[in-house]
DRENDO-1510 file (C-alpha; in Angstrom, 1 decimal, always signed):
<recs>
REC; n; res; u; v; w
REC; 1; MET; -22.1; -21.5; +8.3 .
REC; 2; THR; -21.1; -18.5; +6.2 .
REC; 3; ALA; -20.5; -14.9; +6.9 .
REC; 4; GLY; -19.4; -12.0; +4.9 .
REC; 5; ARG; -21.1; -9.5; +2.7 .
REC; 6; ASP; -24.8; -9.5; +2.4 .
REC; 7; GLN; -25.7; -12.2; -0.1 .
REC; 8; GLN; -29.4; -11.2; -0.5 .
REC; 9; PRO; -30.7; -7.9; -1.8 .
REC; 10; GLN; -31.1; -5.5; +1.1 .
REC; 11; PRO; -34.2; -3.3; +1.4 .
REC; 12; HIS; -32.9; +0.3; +1.5 .
REC; 13; PRO; -33.8; +3.6; -0.1 .
REC; 14; HIS; -32.0; +3.7; -3.5 .
REC; 15; PRO; -30.7; +6.8; -5.1 .
REC; 16; ARG; -33.2; +8.3; -7.6 .
REC; 17; PRO; -32.3; +7.6; -11.2 .
REC; 18; GLU; -31.2; +11.2; -11.9 .
REC; 19; ARG; -28.7; +11.0; -9.1 .
REC; 20; ILE; -27.0; +7.7; -10.2 .
REC; 21; THR; -24.8; +9.6; -12.7 .
REC; 22; ASP; -23.5; +11.9; -10.0 .
REC; 23; ARG; -22.8; +9.1; -7.7 .
REC; 24; VAL; -21.0; +7.0; -10.3 .
REC; 25; THR; -18.8; +10.0; -11.4 .
REC; 26; GLY; -18.1; +10.8; -7.8 .
REC; 27; LEU; -17.1; +7.2; -7.2 .
REC; 28; VAL; -14.8; +7.3; -10.2 .
REC; 29; GLN; -13.2; +10.6; -9.2 .
REC; 30; ALA; -12.5; +9.2; -5.7 .
REC; 31; LEU; -10.9; +6.1; -7.1 .
REC; 32; ARG; -8.8; +8.1; -9.4 .
REC; 33; ALA; -7.6; +10.1; -6.3 .
REC; 34; HIS; -6.4; +6.8; -4.9 .
REC; 35; GLY; -4.4; +6.1; -8.0 .
REC; 36; PHE; -6.8; +3.9; -10.0 .
REC; 37; GLY; -6.3; +4.3; -13.7 .
REC; 38; ILE; -9.9; +4.7; -14.8 .
REC; 39; GLY; -10.5; +6.2; -18.2 .
REC; 40; THR; -13.6; +7.7; -19.8 .
REC; 41; GLY; -14.4; +4.5; -21.7 .
REC; 42; GLU; -14.4; +2.4; -18.4 .
REC; 43; THR; -16.7; +5.0; -16.8 .
REC; 44; VAL; -19.1; +4.7; -19.7 .
REC; 45; ASP; -18.9; +0.9; -19.4 .
REC; 46; ALA; -19.7; +1.2; -15.7 .
REC; 47; GLY; -22.8; +3.1; -16.5 .
REC; 48; LEU; -23.9; +0.6; -19.1 .
REC; 49; ALA; -23.3; -2.2; -16.6 .
REC; 50; LEU; -25.5; -0.6; -14.0 .
REC; 51; THR; -28.2; -0.1; -16.6 .
REC; 52; ALA; -28.0; -3.8; -17.4 .
REC; 53; VAL; -28.1; -5.1; -13.8 .
REC; 54; GLY; -30.6; -2.5; -12.5 .
REC; 55; PHE; -30.5; -0.5; -9.2 .
REC; 56; GLU; -32.6; -2.7; -6.9 .
REC; 57; ASP; -29.8; -5.1; -5.8 .
REC; 58; ARG; -27.0; -3.3; -4.1 .
REC; 59; GLU; -24.5; -6.2; -4.3 .
REC; 60; ARG; -25.1; -6.6; -8.0 .
REC; 61; MET; -24.3; -2.9; -8.5 .
REC; 62; ARG; -21.1; -3.4; -6.5 .
REC; 63; GLU; -20.0; -6.3; -8.6 .
REC; 64; ALA; -21.0; -4.6; -11.9 .
REC; 65; LEU; -18.9; -1.6; -11.0 .
REC; 66; ALA; -16.0; -3.6; -9.8 .
REC; 67; ALA; -15.9; -5.7; -13.0 .
REC; 68; THR; -15.8; -2.6; -15.2 .
REC; 69; LEU; -13.6; -0.3; -13.1 .
REC; 70; LEU; -10.9; -2.4; -11.4 .
REC; 71; HIS; -7.7; -3.7; -12.9 .
REC; 72; GLY; -6.5; -6.0; -10.2 .
REC; 73; GLU; -7.6; -7.8; -7.0 .
REC; 74; GLY; -5.3; -5.6; -4.9 .
REC; 75; GLN; -7.7; -2.7; -5.6 .
REC; 76; ARG; -10.8; -4.4; -4.3 .
REC; 77; LYS; -10.5; -3.4; -0.6 .
REC; 78; VAL; -10.3; +0.3; -1.4 .
REC; 79; PHE; -13.0; +0.0; -4.0 .
REC; 80; ASP; -15.4; -1.6; -1.5 .
REC; 81; ARG; -14.9; +1.1; +1.1 .
REC; 82; VAL; -15.4; +3.9; -1.4 .
REC; 83; PHE; -18.5; +2.1; -2.9 .
REC; 84; ASP; -20.0; +1.9; +0.6 .
REC; 85; LEU; -19.7; +5.7; +0.8 .
REC; 86; TYR; -21.4; +6.5; -2.5 .
REC; 87; PHE; -24.0; +3.7; -2.3 .
REC; 88; PRO; -24.5; +3.2; +1.5 .
REC; 89; LEU; -26.7; +0.3; +2.8 .
REC; 90; VAL; -28.6; +2.8; +4.9 .
REC; 91; GLU; -29.6; +6.3; +3.7 .
REC; 92; GLY; -30.6; +9.4; +5.6 .
REC; 93; ARG; -29.5; +11.2; +8.7 .
REC; 94; GLU; -28.5; +9.2; +11.8 .
REC; 95; GLN; -30.7; +9.2; +14.8 .
REC; 96; GLU; -29.0; +10.9; +17.7 .
REC; 97; PRO; -29.0; +9.0; +21.0 .
REC; 98; ASP; -31.0; +10.6; +23.9 .
REC; 99; PRO; -28.5; +11.1; +26.7 .
REC; 100; GLY; -31.2; +10.8; +29.3 .
REC; 101; ALA; -32.9; +7.7; +27.9 .
REC; 102; GLY; -31.6; +5.2; +30.4 .
REC; 103; ASP; -28.7; +3.5; +32.1 .
REC; 104; PRO; -25.7; +3.4; +29.7 .
REC; 105; ALA; -24.3; +0.3; +31.3 .
REC; 106; ALA; -27.6; -1.6; +30.9 .
REC; 107; GLU; -28.0; -0.4; +27.3 .
REC; 108; LEU; -24.5; -1.6; +26.5 .
REC; 109; GLY; -25.2; -5.0; +28.0 .
REC; 110; GLU; -28.4; -5.3; +26.1 .
REC; 111; LEU; -26.6; -4.3; +22.9 .
REC; 112; ARG; -24.0; -7.0; +23.5 .
REC; 113; ASP; -26.7; -9.6; +24.1 .
REC; 114; ARG; -28.3; -8.8; +20.8 .
REC; 115; LEU; -25.0; -8.8; +19.0 .
REC; 116; ALA; -24.1; -12.2; +20.4 .
REC; 117; ALA; -27.5; -13.6; +19.2 .
REC; 118; ALA; -27.0; -12.1; +15.7 .
REC; 119; LEU; -23.5; -13.5; +15.5 .
REC; 120; ALA; -24.7; -16.9; +16.4 .
REC; 121; ALA; -27.6; -16.8; +13.9 .
REC; 122; GLY; -25.4; -15.3; +11.1 .
REC; 123; ASP; -28.0; -12.6; +10.6 .
REC; 124; ASP; -26.4; -10.2; +8.1 .
REC; 125; SER; -29.2; -7.6; +8.1 .
REC; 126; GLY; -29.3; -7.7; +11.9 .
REC; 127; LEU; -25.6; -7.2; +12.2 .
REC; 128; THR; -25.9; -4.2; +9.9 .
REC; 129; ARG; -28.6; -2.6; +12.1 .
REC; 130; LEU; -26.5; -3.3; +15.2 .
REC; 131; ALA; -23.5; -1.7; +13.7 .
REC; 132; GLY; -25.6; +1.5; +13.2 .
REC; 133; GLU; -26.9; +1.3; +16.7 .
REC; 134; ALA; -23.4; +0.7; +18.1 .
REC; 135; VAL; -21.9; +3.7; +16.3 .
REC; 136; GLY; -24.8; +6.0; +17.3 .
REC; 137; MET; -24.6; +4.9; +21.0 .
REC; 138; LEU; -20.8; +4.5; +21.5 .
REC; 139; GLY; -19.0; +6.2; +18.7 .
REC; 140; GLY; -19.9; +9.9; +18.9 .
REC; 141; TYR; -17.4; +12.5; +20.2 .
REC; 142; GLY; -17.4; +16.3; +20.4 .
REC; 143; ALA; -19.1; +19.0; +22.3 .
REC; 144; SER; -21.9; +20.0; +19.9 .
REC; 145; PRO; -25.4; +18.6; +20.3 .
REC; 146; GLY; -25.3; +15.0; +19.3 .
REC; 147; SER; -21.8; +14.7; +18.1 .
REC; 148; ASP; -19.0; +16.4; +16.1 .
REC; 149; GLY; -17.8; +13.1; +14.6 .
REC; 150; TRP; -17.9; +9.4; +14.7 .
REC; 151; SER; -15.2; +6.9; +15.6 .
REC; 152; SER; -15.2; +3.2; +14.8 .
REC; 153; TYR; -12.2; +2.7; +17.0 .
REC; 154; GLN; -14.1; +4.2; +20.0 .
REC; 155; THR; -17.1; +2.1; +19.2 .
REC; 156; LEU; -15.3; -1.2; +19.0 .
REC; 157; SER; -13.1; -0.4; +22.1 .
REC; 158; ARG; -16.3; +0.1; +24.2 .
REC; 159; LEU; -18.3; -2.7; +22.6 .
REC; 160; ARG; -15.5; -5.3; +22.5 .
REC; 161; PRO; -17.2; -7.8; +20.2 .
REC; 162; GLU; -14.1; -10.1; +20.2 .
REC; 163; THR; -14.9; -11.0; +23.9 .
REC; 164; LEU; -18.2; -12.6; +22.7 .
REC; 165; LEU; -16.6; -15.6; +21.2 .
REC; 166; ALA; -17.3; -18.0; +24.1 .
REC; 167; ARG; -20.9; -16.9; +24.4 .
REC; 168; VAL; -21.5; -17.3; +20.7 .
REC; 169; ARG; -19.9; -20.7; +20.7 .
REC; 170; THR; -22.3; -21.8; +23.5 .
REC; 171; ALA; -25.3; -20.5; +21.6 .
REC; 172; LEU; -24.2; -22.4; +18.5 .
REC; 173; ARG; -23.8; -25.6; +20.5 .
REC; 174; GLN; -27.3; -25.2; +21.9 .
REC; 175; GLU; -28.6; -24.5; +18.4 .
REC; 176; THR; -26.9; -27.6; +16.8 .
REC; 177; GLY; -27.2; -29.9; +19.8 .
REC; 178; GLN; -23.5; -30.4; +20.1 .
REC; 179; ALA; -22.3; -31.7; +23.5 .
REC; 180; ALA; -19.6; -29.8; +25.4 .
REC; 181; GLY; -17.2; -32.8; +25.3 .
REC; 182; GLU; -17.2; -33.4; +21.6 .
REC; 183; PRO; -13.9; -33.3; +19.6 .
REC; 184; GLU; -11.8; -30.1; +19.7 .
REC; 185; PHE; -11.6; -30.1; +15.9 .
REC; 186; ALA; -15.3; -29.1; +15.7 .
REC; 187; ASP; -14.7; -26.4; +18.3 .
REC; 188; ARG; -11.8; -25.0; +16.3 .
REC; 189; LEU; -13.8; -24.9; +13.1 .
REC; 190; ALA; -16.7; -23.1; +14.9 .
REC; 191; ASP; -14.3; -20.6; +16.5 .
REC; 192; ASP; -12.7; -19.8; +13.1 .
REC; 193; GLU; -16.2; -19.1; +11.8 .
REC; 194; ILE; -17.2; -17.0; +14.8 .
REC; 195; ARG; -14.0; -14.9; +14.4 .
REC; 196; ARG; -14.8; -14.4; +10.7 .
REC; 197; ARG; -18.3; -13.2; +11.7 .
REC; 198; ILE; -16.9; -10.8; +14.4 .
REC; 199; GLU; -14.4; -9.3; +11.9 .
REC; 200; ASP; -17.2; -8.9; +9.4 .
REC; 201; PHE; -19.2; -7.0; +12.1 .
REC; 202; ARG; -16.1; -4.8; +12.9 .
REC; 203; GLU; -15.9; -3.9; +9.2 .
REC; 204; ARG; -19.6; -3.0; +9.2 .
REC; 205; VAL; -18.9; -0.7; +12.2 .
REC; 206; ARG; -16.1; +1.0; +10.3 .
REC; 207; THR; -18.3; +1.4; +7.2 .
REC; 208; GLU; -21.1; +2.9; +9.3 .
REC; 209; ALA; -18.7; +5.4; +11.0 .
REC; 210; ARG; -17.4; +6.5; +7.6 .
REC; 211; ARG; -20.9; +6.9; +6.3 .
REC; 212; ARG; -21.9; +9.2; +9.2 .
REC; 213; VAL; -18.7; +11.2; +8.9 .
REC; 214; ALA; -19.4; +11.5; +5.1 .
REC; 215; GLN; -22.9; +12.9; +5.8 .
REC; 216; ARG; -21.4; +15.8; +7.8 .
REC; 217; GLN; -18.1; +16.4; +5.9 .
REC; 218; GLY; -19.1; +15.3; +2.4 .
REC; 219; ARG; -18.6; +12.0; +0.6 .
REC; 220; ASP; -15.9; +13.3; -1.7 .
REC; 221; ARG; -13.7; +14.5; +1.1 .
REC; 222; VAL; -14.0; +11.3; +3.2 .
REC; 223; ALA; -13.5; +9.0; +0.2 .
REC; 224; ARG; -10.2; +10.7; -0.5 .
REC; 225; ARG; -8.9; +11.1; +3.1 .
REC; 226; ALA; -10.5; +8.5; +5.3 .
REC; 227; VAL; -10.2; +5.4; +3.1 .
REC; 228; GLU; -6.9; +3.6; +3.4 .
REC; 229; ALA; -4.8; +3.6; +0.2 .
REC; 230; THR; -3.8; +0.6; -1.8 .
REC; 231; PRO; -0.6; -1.0; -0.6 .
REC; 232; ASP; +1.5; +0.5; -3.4 .
REC; 233; ARG; +0.5; +4.0; -2.2 .
REC; 234; ILE; +1.2; +3.6; +1.5 .
REC; 235; ASP; +3.9; +5.9; +2.8 .
REC; 236; PHE; +6.9; +3.8; +3.7 .
REC; 237; LEU; +7.5; +5.9; +6.9 .
REC; 238; LEU; +3.9; +5.6; +8.1 .
REC; 239; ALA; +3.3; +1.9; +7.2 .
REC; 240; GLY; +2.6; -0.4; +10.2 .
REC; 241; ARG; +3.7; -4.0; +10.4 .
REC; 242; ALA; +0.6; -5.3; +8.8 .
REC; 243; GLN; +0.8; -2.8; +6.0 .
REC; 244; LEU; +4.5; -3.7; +5.3 .
REC; 245; ASP; +3.6; -7.4; +5.3 .
REC; 246; GLU; +0.9; -6.7; +2.7 .
REC; 247; LEU; +3.3; -4.6; +0.7 .
REC; 248; ARG; +5.9; -7.4; +0.6 .
REC; 249; ARG; +3.2; -9.6; -1.0 .
REC; 250; THR; +3.2; -7.2; -4.0 .
REC; 251; VAL; +6.9; -7.6; -4.7 .
REC; 252; ARG; +6.6; -10.4; -7.2 .
REC; 253; PRO; +3.9; -8.9; -9.4 .
REC; 254; LEU; +5.5; -5.5; -9.2 .
REC; 255; ALA; +8.8; -7.0; -10.3 .
REC; 256; ARG; +7.2; -8.7; -13.2 .
REC; 257; ARG; +5.7; -5.4; -14.4 .
REC; 258; LEU; +9.0; -3.6; -14.0 .
REC; 259; ALA; +10.9; -6.4; -15.8 .
REC; 260; THR; +8.5; -6.1; -18.8 .
REC; 261; ARG; +9.0; -2.3; -18.8 .
REC; 262; LEU; +12.8; -2.6; -18.6 .
REC; 263; ALA; +12.9; -5.2; -21.4 .
REC; 264; ALA; +10.8; -3.0; -23.7 .
REC; 265; ARG; +13.2; -0.1; -23.0 .
REC; 266; ARG; +16.2; -2.3; -23.8 .
REC; 267; ARG; +14.6; -3.4; -27.1 .
REC; 268; ARG; +14.0; +0.1; -28.2 .
REC; 269; ALA; +17.5; +1.2; -27.1 .
REC; 270; ALA; +19.2; -1.7; -29.0 .
REC; 271; ARG; +18.1; -0.2; -32.3 .
REC; 272; GLY; +20.5; +2.7; -31.6 .
REC; 273; GLU; +20.7; +6.2; -32.9 .
REC; 274; ILE; +21.1; +7.4; -36.5 .
REC; 275; ASP; +24.7; +7.3; -37.8 .
REC; 276; LEU; +24.6; +10.5; -39.8 .
REC; 277; ARG; +27.9; +10.0; -41.7 .
REC; 278; ARG; +26.9; +6.5; -43.0 .
REC; 279; THR; +23.4; +7.6; -43.7 .
REC; 280; LEU; +24.6; +10.4; -45.9 .
REC; 281; ARG; +27.0; +8.1; -47.7 .
REC; 282; ARG; +24.3; +5.6; -48.5 .
REC; 283; SER; +22.0; +8.4; -49.7 .
REC; 284; LEU; +24.4; +9.1; -52.6 .
REC; 285; SER; +22.8; +6.1; -54.4 .
REC; 286; THR; +19.4; +7.7; -54.2 .
REC; 287; GLY; +20.3; +11.2; -55.3 .
REC; 288; GLY; +21.1; +12.5; -51.8 .
REC; 289; VAL; +17.7; +11.5; -50.4 .
REC; 290; PRO; +18.3; +9.5; -47.2 .
REC; 291; MET; +15.7; +6.8; -48.0 .
REC; 292; ARG; +17.3; +4.2; -45.6 .
REC; 293; PRO; +18.8; +5.6; -42.4 .
REC; 294; VAL; +21.8; +3.7; -40.9 .
REC; 295; LEU; +21.6; +3.1; -37.2 .
REC; 296; ARG; +24.5; +2.8; -34.8 .
REC; 297; ARG; +24.0; -0.7; -33.3 .
REC; 298; ARG; +24.5; -0.7; -29.5 .
REC; 299; ARG; +26.3; -3.5; -27.8 .
REC; 300; PRO; +23.8; -5.5; -25.7 .
REC; 301; GLY; +24.7; -5.0; -22.0 .
REC; 302; ARG; +23.1; -4.8; -18.7 .
REC; 303; PRO; +24.1; -2.4; -15.9 .
REC; 304; GLU; +25.6; -3.4; -12.6 .
REC; 305; LEU; +23.5; -2.3; -9.6 .
REC; 306; VAL; +24.7; -1.5; -6.1 .
REC; 307; LEU; +22.3; -0.8; -3.2 .
REC; 308; LEU; +23.6; +1.1; -0.2 .
REC; 309; CYS; +20.8; +1.0; +2.4 .
REC; 310; ASP; +20.2; +2.6; +5.8 .
REC; 311; VAL; +18.4; -0.1; +7.8 .
REC; 312; SER; +17.9; +1.8; +11.0 .
REC; 313; GLY; +14.6; +3.1; +12.5 .
REC; 314; SER; +11.6; +4.0; +10.4 .
REC; 315; VAL; +13.5; +3.9; +7.1 .
REC; 316; ALA; +14.2; +0.1; +7.5 .
REC; 317; GLY; +10.9; -0.9; +6.0 .
REC; 318; PHE; +11.6; +1.2; +2.9 .
REC; 319; ALA; +15.1; -0.4; +2.6 .
REC; 320; HIS; +13.9; -4.0; +3.1 .
REC; 321; PHE; +11.2; -3.6; +0.5 .
REC; 322; THR; +13.6; -2.2; -2.1 .
REC; 323; MET; +16.1; -5.0; -1.4 .
REC; 324; LEU; +13.4; -7.6; -2.1 .
REC; 325; LEU; +12.3; -5.8; -5.2 .
REC; 326; VAL; +15.8; -5.6; -6.6 .
REC; 327; GLN; +16.4; -9.3; -5.8 .
REC; 328; ALA; +13.3; -10.2; -7.7 .
REC; 329; LEU; +14.7; -8.1; -10.6 .
REC; 330; HIS; +18.2; -9.6; -10.5 .
REC; 331; ASP; +17.9; -11.1; -14.0 .
REC; 332; GLN; +17.7; -7.5; -15.4 .
REC; 333; PHE; +21.3; -6.7; -14.2 .
REC; 334; SER; +24.7; -8.2; -14.9 .
REC; 335; ARG; +25.5; -8.0; -11.2 .
REC; 336; VAL; +23.7; -6.9; -8.1 .
REC; 337; ARG; +25.4; -6.2; -4.7 .
REC; 338; VAL; +23.6; -5.0; -1.6 .
REC; 339; PHE; +25.1; -3.2; +1.3 .
REC; 340; ALA; +23.4; -2.3; +4.6 .
REC; 341; PHE; +24.5; +0.2; +7.2 .
REC; 342; VAL; +23.6; +1.9; +10.5 .
REC; 343; ASN; +26.9; +3.4; +11.4 .
REC; 344; ARG; +29.0; +0.6; +9.9 .
REC; 345; VAL; +28.7; -1.0; +6.4 .
REC; 346; ASP; +28.5; -4.7; +5.6 .
REC; 347; GLU; +27.6; -6.6; +2.4 .
REC; 348; VAL; +24.3; -8.4; +2.7 .
REC; 349; THR; +23.9; -9.7; -0.9 .
REC; 350; ASP; +23.7; -13.3; +0.2 .
REC; 351; LEU; +21.2; -12.5; +3.0 .
REC; 352; VAL; +18.9; -10.7; +0.6 .
REC; 353; ALA; +19.1; -13.7; -1.8 .
REC; 354; ARG; +18.1; -16.0; +0.9 .
REC; 355; GLY; +15.4; -13.6; +2.0 .
REC; 356; ARG; +13.2; -14.5; -0.9 .
REC; 357; ALA; +11.9; -17.5; +1.0 .
REC; 358; ASP; +11.1; -15.5; +4.1 .
REC; 359; PRO; +10.7; -11.8; +3.2 .
REC; 360; ALA; +9.1; -10.8; +6.6 .
REC; 361; GLY; +12.2; -12.0; +8.4 .
REC; 362; LEU; +14.8; -10.2; +6.2 .
REC; 363; GLY; +15.2; -7.3; +8.5 .
REC; 364; GLU; +15.9; -9.4; +11.6 .
REC; 365; ARG; +18.4; -11.6; +9.8 .
REC; 366; ILE; +20.3; -8.5; +8.5 .
REC; 367; LEU; +20.5; -7.0; +12.0 .
REC; 368; ALA; +21.5; -10.3; +13.6 .
REC; 369; GLU; +24.1; -11.5; +11.0 .
REC; 370; ALA; +25.6; -8.4; +9.6 .
REC; 371; GLU; +28.0; -6.0; +11.3 .
REC; 372; LEU; +26.2; -2.7; +11.1 .
REC; 373; THR; +26.8; -0.9; +14.4 .
REC; 374; GLY; +29.9; +0.3; +16.3 .
REC; 375; TRP; +29.9; +1.9; +19.7 .
REC; 376; HIS; +26.5; +3.5; +19.2 .
REC; 377; GLY; +23.4; +2.4; +17.3 .
REC; 378; GLN; +22.3; +5.6; +15.6 .
REC; 379; SER; +22.6; +6.3; +11.9 .
REC; 380; ASP; +26.0; +7.8; +10.9 .
REC; 381; TYR; +26.0; +8.5; +7.2 .
REC; 382; GLY; +29.4; +10.1; +7.2 .
REC; 383; THR; +31.1; +7.1; +8.8 .
REC; 384; ALA; +29.1; +4.6; +6.7 .
REC; 385; LEU; +29.9; +6.4; +3.4 .
REC; 386; GLY; +33.6; +6.7; +4.3 .
REC; 387; GLU; +33.8; +3.0; +5.1 .
REC; 388; PHE; +32.0; +2.0; +1.9 .
REC; 389; ALA; +34.3; +4.2; -0.2 .
REC; 390; GLU; +37.4; +2.6; +1.4 .
REC; 391; ARG; +36.4; -1.1; +1.8 .
REC; 392; TYR; +34.1; -1.7; -1.2 .
REC; 393; ALA; +35.6; +0.5; -3.9 .
REC; 394; ASP; +35.8; -2.7; -6.1 .
REC; 395; ALA; +32.0; -2.6; -6.3 .
REC; 396; LEU; +32.1; +0.6; -8.3 .
REC; 397; GLY; +32.9; +1.0; -12.0 .
REC; 398; PRO; +31.9; +2.7; -15.2 .
REC; 399; ARG; +28.9; +0.4; -15.6 .
REC; 400; THR; +27.7; +0.7; -12.0 .
REC; 401; VAL; +24.5; +2.4; -11.0 .
REC; 402; VAL; +24.3; +3.1; -7.2 .
REC; 403; PHE; +21.1; +3.6; -5.3 .
REC; 404; VAL; +21.5; +5.1; -1.8 .
REC; 405; LEU; +18.4; +4.5; +0.3 .
REC; 406; GLY; +18.0; +6.7; +3.4 .
REC; 407; ASP; +16.6; +9.9; +4.9 .
REC; 408; ALA; +20.0; +11.6; +5.1 .
REC; 409; ARG; +19.6; +12.3; +8.8 .
REC; 410; THR; +23.1; +12.2; +10.3 .
REC; 411; ASN; +22.2; +12.6; +14.1 .
REC; 412; ARG; +24.4; +15.8; +14.0 .
REC; 413; SER; +27.5; +13.8; +12.9 .
REC; 414; ASP; +29.9; +14.7; +10.1 .
REC; 415; PRO; +28.1; +14.1; +6.7 .
REC; 416; ASN; +31.5; +13.2; +5.1 .
REC; 417; LEU; +30.7; +14.8; +1.7 .
REC; 418; PRO; +34.1; +13.9; +0.2 .
REC; 419; ALA; +33.3; +10.2; +0.6 .
REC; 420; LEU; +30.1; +10.6; -1.3 .
REC; 421; LYS; +32.0; +12.6; -4.0 .
REC; 422; ARG; +34.5; +9.7; -4.4 .
REC; 423; ILE; +31.6; +7.2; -4.8 .
REC; 424; ALA; +30.0; +9.4; -7.4 .
REC; 425; ASP; +33.3; +9.8; -9.3 .
REC; 426; ARG; +33.8; +6.1; -9.6 .
REC; 427; ALA; +30.3; +5.0; -10.5 .
REC; 428; ARG; +28.4; +5.6; -13.7 .
REC; 429; ARG; +25.5; +7.2; -11.9 .
REC; 430; VAL; +24.4; +7.7; -8.2 .
REC; 431; TYR; +20.8; +8.2; -7.2 .
REC; 432; TRP; +19.7; +8.9; -3.7 .
REC; 433; LEU; +16.1; +7.8; -2.9 .
REC; 434; ASN; +14.8; +9.7; +0.1 .
REC; 435; PRO; +11.6; +8.4; +1.8 .
REC; 436; GLU; +10.9; +11.8; +3.4 .
REC; 437; GLN; +8.9; +14.5; +1.6 .
REC; 438; PRO; +11.1; +17.3; +0.2 .
REC; 439; ALA; +9.6; +19.9; +2.6 .
REC; 440; LEU; +11.5; +18.0; +5.4 .
REC; 441; TRP; +14.8; +17.9; +3.7 .
REC; 442; SER; +17.6; +19.8; +5.6 .
REC; 443; THR; +15.3; +20.3; +8.7 .
REC; 444; GLY; +16.6; +19.2; +12.0 .
REC; 445; ASP; +19.6; +16.8; +11.6 .
REC; 446; SER; +18.9; +16.3; +7.9 .
REC; 447; VAL; +21.7; +17.2; +5.4 .
REC; 448; ALA; +19.7; +16.1; +2.3 .
REC; 449; HIS; +20.3; +19.3; +0.3 .
REC; 450; ALA; +24.1; +19.0; +0.9 .
REC; 451; TYR; +24.1; +15.5; -0.4 .
REC; 452; ALA; +21.8; +16.5; -3.3 .
REC; 453; GLU; +24.5; +18.9; -4.6 .
REC; 454; LEU; +26.7; +15.9; -5.2 .
REC; 455; VAL; +24.2; +13.2; -6.4 .
REC; 456; ASP; +20.7; +13.1; -7.9 .
REC; 457; MET; +18.4; +12.9; -4.9 .
REC; 458; ARG; +14.7; +11.9; -5.5 .
REC; 459; PRO; +11.8; +11.6; -3.1 .
REC; 460; CYS; +10.5; +8.1; -2.9 .
REC; 461; ARG; +7.7; +7.7; -0.4 .
REC; 462; ASN; +5.8; +4.6; -1.6 .
REC; 463; ALA; +6.1; +1.5; -3.8 .
REC; 464; ARG; +4.5; +3.2; -6.8 .
REC; 465; GLN; +7.0; +6.0; -6.8 .
REC; 466; LEU; +9.8; +3.4; -6.3 .
REC; 467; ALA; +8.7; +1.4; -9.3 .
REC; 468; ASP; +8.4; +4.5; -11.4 .
REC; 469; LEU; +11.9; +5.7; -10.4 .
REC; 470; VAL; +13.5; +2.3; -11.0 .
REC; 471; GLY; +11.9; +2.0; -14.4 .
REC; 472; ARG; +13.0; +5.5; -15.5 .
REC; 473; LEU; +16.4; +5.9; -13.9 .
REC; 474; LEU; +18.1; +2.6; -14.7 .
REC; 475; PRO; +20.2; +2.7; -17.9 .
REC; 476; VAL; +19.6; +0.0; -20.5 .
</recs>
């Protein structure tokens, strides 16, 4: 039993040859809006690949475009969703349901019966047709004739395909002749397969809802706004648990790319600057022409890094991801120390080092084992900065770079600017990475601009921005 994308060519109206170019360029522009680095040469290669595979097999077109446009497996999910908008399985306007056609409850029951049969048979084309029917019957919302929009969430909430598992299992037993009392292992295998088929159907519903919305609002707009971004572009403050888990899986490859970038910067910096005095002296042997410049050789050295992280509330995910990234980069620094705070500060360097084996549980371990809160559990930047400046002054020195991670929201408490000034005076550089957009700085209880007068504050809203900042800001 297999389920997933359509394996056979699907009969559907294909775009006319003169429209293929527009669709491919629209697809490329939408992918660029999601951060894909696609150049002109790759776009030309995509067109040549489509010419080679033809336009009759939609899945061949998908794979040809993916092979020429994508740079990594992590981009595939976004690509597939954008591709489904520009090369939909079903073309044309949707058929609006007739509100007076019959009993809605009976129609829903009949649709669920047909869905159970298609799931049991593994009928890909049937599941696609049922996804279209389901969105048309259950997913419309709005006050205009027909619908103002289409919702996959509303469709799936009413249809509840996940509740069909037992019915599909029974149908499969009847089809294969399996007795009800046979080993549980066979049932578990069958249940796993049924769940995969149900999730595949749910994705078809989401694709159909996006297609219908795109017909009304425009493909380009929906491709940019309604398709979920790649993990490295997900906003730290908006990421859910599943998205943060997916983001943590990108730590190791991201760290490898950053290490390569930092090593290249270090090699270039090791050559040093021109020593003008010695260059002019050497030029005397060539009639005053500086044929061979003399460079000041730099002593090899790596910076010390200190992280000071707010681990409260919505900024915790940002802090935990940054801790894991720095831990993966520890070979690039002579020393790394990590401190966490809510309204008290505690060193968590050892906890972060142990967190490599279980990154998802890092936050829970820090909150359980570190002393981060006093009499209240709200962020208190003033108290935390003051305690750090007093208790951990030995962590700071002329080679130390400090990254403060937090939104600078003090819950109306004293921001303690002198403490941050003492930290900045002792360290080589202090950078404050703020996961909020700059338009929100100093609104409400935020004192971001007051802190920004003392240290270099940068917005850092996703993993891509974080990697860029770490790669650019760290000294070599």
